[in-house]
N, C-alpha and C positions, 0 to 999 in steps of 0.2 A: 255300599257306595251309592245306593239309591239309583237314580237315573243316569249317573255319570258313567262314562265308558270305562270298563274294567281295566283295559290295557291300552293306554295311550303310548307307552314306551316299551321298547324291547332292547336287547343287547345284540350288537352286530359289529364285526370288525374292530373289536376292542374299545367300543364306545357306546354310550346310550343314544338310541335313535328315537326321535319323536315321530309318530305316525304322520304328522303334517309334513315331514321332510321326505316321505316316501313317495315315489312317482311310479308310473307304469314301467319305467325302465329299471327301477331298483327293487320292485316288489318281489322279485324272484331270489333276492339275496338270502343268505342264511340268517335267520333271526332266532334268538334264544330268549326264553322267558327269564326275566330278571329275578322272579321269585323262586321258581322251581327248576330253572335251567332246561326245561323241555323245549322242543322245537316249536316255533310259532310261525304263523303266516300273516301277511299284511292284507287286510280286507279293504279294498278301495272301491266298493260298489257305489253306484250312483244313488241308490235308494236309502242306504243307511250311512250314518256318520262313519268315517274311516276309523279303523281300529285294528289292533293286533288280536289274534285269537290263537289258542293252542292248536297244533296240527292234529292232535288226538286228545280226547277227553282225559283230564287228569283229576285226581281227587285230593292230591296233597299240596295244591298250590293255594296258599292263604293270602288274602289281601294285605294283612299286617306285615308278613315277611316281604312281600313284594314292595310295599311302600318303604319299609326300613332299608332294604338293600338299594332301592332306587335312589333314595335321598343321599345315602352315603356315596354312591357312584357319581351322582350329579355334583355334589359338593366338591369331591376330589377333582373331577374334571374341570370344574370352574376355577378352583384354586390353582391347580397346576397350570392352567392356561394363563392365569394372571402372572405366575412366576415366569413362564416361558416368554410371554409377550411384554414383560415389564409393565404390566398394568396393576393399579392398586386394588387391593381387596379391603374395603373400608369397614372399620369397626369404631364408631364414635363412643368415647368413654368419658365419663365425668370424673374430674380430679378435684380434690379440695385444694384451695389455694389461699395464700395469706401474704399480705404486704408486710415486709420486715422493717419498714421505715420507723415504726414506733416501738420496736423491740427494745426492752430494757427501760422503757418510759411508761407505757400503758398498753392496754389491750389493742390489738390491731383494729383499725378503722375499716380497712378493706379486707374482706375475707368472704369465703363462700365456695361455690363450685364453678368450674369452667369445663366446657365440653371440648375435647380434642378429637379430631378425626385421625384415628390410628390406622396406618396402612399395615395390615398384618404381614404382608409379604416382606416388609423391611425387618420384621422380627422373627418370622418363622419361614425358613427356606426350604422346608421339605414337608410333604403331605403324604401320610401313609395310612392304609386301611388296616384296622384290627391287628395291631402288633402288641406284644406283651410289654407292659411297663410294671415292674415289680410284680405284684400278685394280681394286677388288673389288666384288662384288655379294652381300652377305649375304642369306640366305633371308628373314630378318626384321630390320628395323632399329628399335630403340627409341631415339628421339631424346631427348636429355637436356633438362631444363627450362631450364638455363642455357646450353645449346649448347656446353658445355665438352667432354664426352666421351660418346659414344653407346655402346649395348650391342647386340651382335649375337647373334641366335638362329639356330643352325644345326640343321637336321633331318638326323639320320643314319639312313638306311634301309639302304643298301648301301655308301655311301662316307662315311668319316670326314672331318673337317675336313682340308683339304689342308695339307701342311707349310708351304707358303708363306703361306697365310692365317693359320695359327696363329702364324707368326713376324711377323705384321704389327703386333704389340703392341696390337691392339684387343682389348678384353674380349669374350670369346665364351662363350656357354653352348650346349653341344651336347646335344641331346635325341635319344636313340635310340628309334626306333619300329620294332617288328618285326611288328606286326599291328594290325588294327582295335581290338583289345581295349586297346591302349596309348593310344588316343585319349582315353579317359575321364580319363587322368591330366592331360591338357592343359586339361580343363574344370574342374579343381579349384582354379584360381587359386593354386596353391602349387607351387613347385619346390624340392625338397630337394637341395642340391648334393652330399650324401653318398650319394644313392641310386645304385644301379649303372647306371641308365639316363641319368645326368647326368654330364657332364664339363665342367670349366672350363678356360679358357685365359686366360693373362695377367691373372689376378686376384692382386693384391698388396695386400691390405688394410693400411692404415696403422695403426701402433701407437697405441692409445688410452692416455692417461695420466690419473691422478687421484691424489689424496692422501687417506689416511685420517686425517691429522693425529694419528697415534699412537693412535687409538682402536680400531684393528683387533685382533681377538682371535687372528689367525693367529700361529702360533708356528713358529720355525725354529731350526736349529742351524748356527752358523758357527765355524770355526777362524780366528783372527786373529793376526797378528804386528804388534807395535808397532815404531815407529822405534828404540826402545831395545833391541830384540831379544827382548822378553818375548812369550810366546805364551799364548793363552787359548782355551778352547772354551766357547762360551756358547749356551744354549738359552733362548729367550724371545720376547716379542712385539716388534713394531717399535719401540715406545717403549723397551723394555729394551735392544734392540740398539743404538739410538741412544746410549744412556747409556754404552756401553762405549767409544765414540769421543770422549767429552766431554773427557777429560783428556790424551789422547795421540794422535798421528797413526798411523793404520793404514797399514802399507806392504804388507800381504798379507792376503788373505782367501780362504777356501775354504768354499763352501756345502755343508754336510753334511745339509741338511734331508731329502733323499731317503731317508736311512737310517732316519729316524723315531725316532732315539734318540741319546744320547751315551754314549760308553764310552771306557775307556783305550785300546782298540785304535784307535778313531777319532782320538784325540788323537795317537797315534803315526803314523797315516796322515797327519795334517795336518803333523806335523814333517817327514816324508819328502818330502811335496809341496813344502813351503817350501824345503827344501834343494835339491830338484830344480830349482827356479826361481831358485836363487842368492840366496835371501833371507837376510840376516844374522840368523838366528834363534839365540838362546842360551837353552838349557834344560838342566837337569841331566841329562836323559835323553840329550842329545846329547854329553855329556862322556865322555871316555875313562876318567875316574876313577869313573864310575857303575858300581856292582857289586851283585851279589846274594849273599845268604848265608842260612844256615838259623838261625832264631831259636828256640832250645830253649824259652825261656820262653813265647813266643807260639805255638809249634808250627806255624810257617808260614815261607815264604820272605819275606824282607824285603830292602830295598835299603839301601845305604850308600855313602858317599863315601870313597875311599881317602885323601883328604886330611883327613878328619875333619869336613867341613862338614855341617851338618844338611840333610836333604832334605825338610823339611816344606813347602817351596815351591820347585818346580822353576825358577821365574824368578829365584832367587838367582844363577843363572849369569850373568845380565845384568850384574852388578856384581862377579863373582868374579874375583880376580886370578890364580887357578890353573886357570881353566877351559881345557880342552884339547879342541878340536873334532876331529871325524873329518875325514879328508881328502876324503871324498865321500859322497854319499847311499848308494852301494853298500856302502861300509865300514860305515856306520851300520846298514844293513839286515842285513848279515852279523852285526853285533854283537847286534842285536835277536834274530836267530835263535838265536845262541849262548845269550843270556839265557833264552829260552824253553825251550831244551833243558835248561839247568842247573836251571831251576825245576821242570821235570817230573821230572828225575832226583832232585833233593832230596826232592820230594814222594813219589816212589816209595820211596826209601830209608826215609823216615819211616814210611810205611804198612807196609813189610816189618818195620821194627823194632818197631812197636807192634801 
C-alpha cells in the first residue's frame, strides 16, 4: 500500500470503526483486526498519523484479505442502514426504450436508452454475507422482495469474478477495491455502473415501451417504398410519418435520421438500398431512359427522358409503360457515377466558355 496507513479500520462492538472516530475516551475499547481477527490497539500519537496496529506482531495478516473483508462489511453496514432508515441505495441503470406510436406502420422514430435511478432497497429487502446459493457462495447476497431473483455483490481485490460464476446467469455487480481509500465509495449509498471500478454481469434490462400518441416533437427522416413501387423521402414528426402510410402499404423503409438532413444524394442512397434488398421500386432515376443535358436557357445541367416523358415527378415511373429498369444495383450505381461525371464535365465546359 506504499505510504498509506495499513490499518485505518478495525472491528469493534459489531461494526467497522474508522480510526478517525476513535478518541482518547474510546481508545481502550476492544478492537479486532478485520483481516486476521487478532487484537488491535488504536494509535493516537501526536507525531504520527492515527492508525490501528496489531497488539502483537502477526505473520498471517495479508492486506488482500483485510481489504476484501473490510469492503464486504462496509457494504453490508451501509445497505442495512439504508433499509433500517428507509433511505435509498441508488443504482442508475440504462434501459432500452421505444415509442409504440408507429408500431405496425413503420420503424419507431423515438428509440434509444434512458437512465433510471433504481433504488435497490425497493427490490432487495435483505443483505447477507457469504451464504450458499446453489453451488456458489457470493460475497454478498441481496435477496429480492418477491423471492424471484437475487443480486450478487462481488468484491474484487486481486481476483475477478470466476468465469464459471459469471456464466451462472445470476446478476452480479463486481466492485473493485485497491486500497482503504476506495472504502468511502461504498458508504455513499450509490453505485455508478459506468464507473471504472464497477463491472456488471448478466444484466439484460428489458425494453420499456410507451406511446406519445403523436404529440412528440421529435423529427426524423425516412426513405420509404410503397407496394406500387413509388418511393418517397420524408422528414417530419411521428404524426407526420404516420400520415405517409395512411393511403398505401409500405413495403420497405430506411431510417436516415442519423444524417440530420434530407438531400438528393440521400434519396439516391435509398434507391440503391431498396434495389439491393430486391424491393420492386420504380422511379425515373432508376430508368435507363433517364438522361442529363445542358440547358442553355437555364445555364445548368438538367434531366430529361429519352422517351419524352416529363420528369416533374419521379414516381411517374410506377405507371409508365416504357420504364426500363437496370439489371442490378451495381449497374445503377455505375450509371449514377457516369451522370455525376457528365454533370461536372458540362459545368466545367460552361465555366470555360463564359
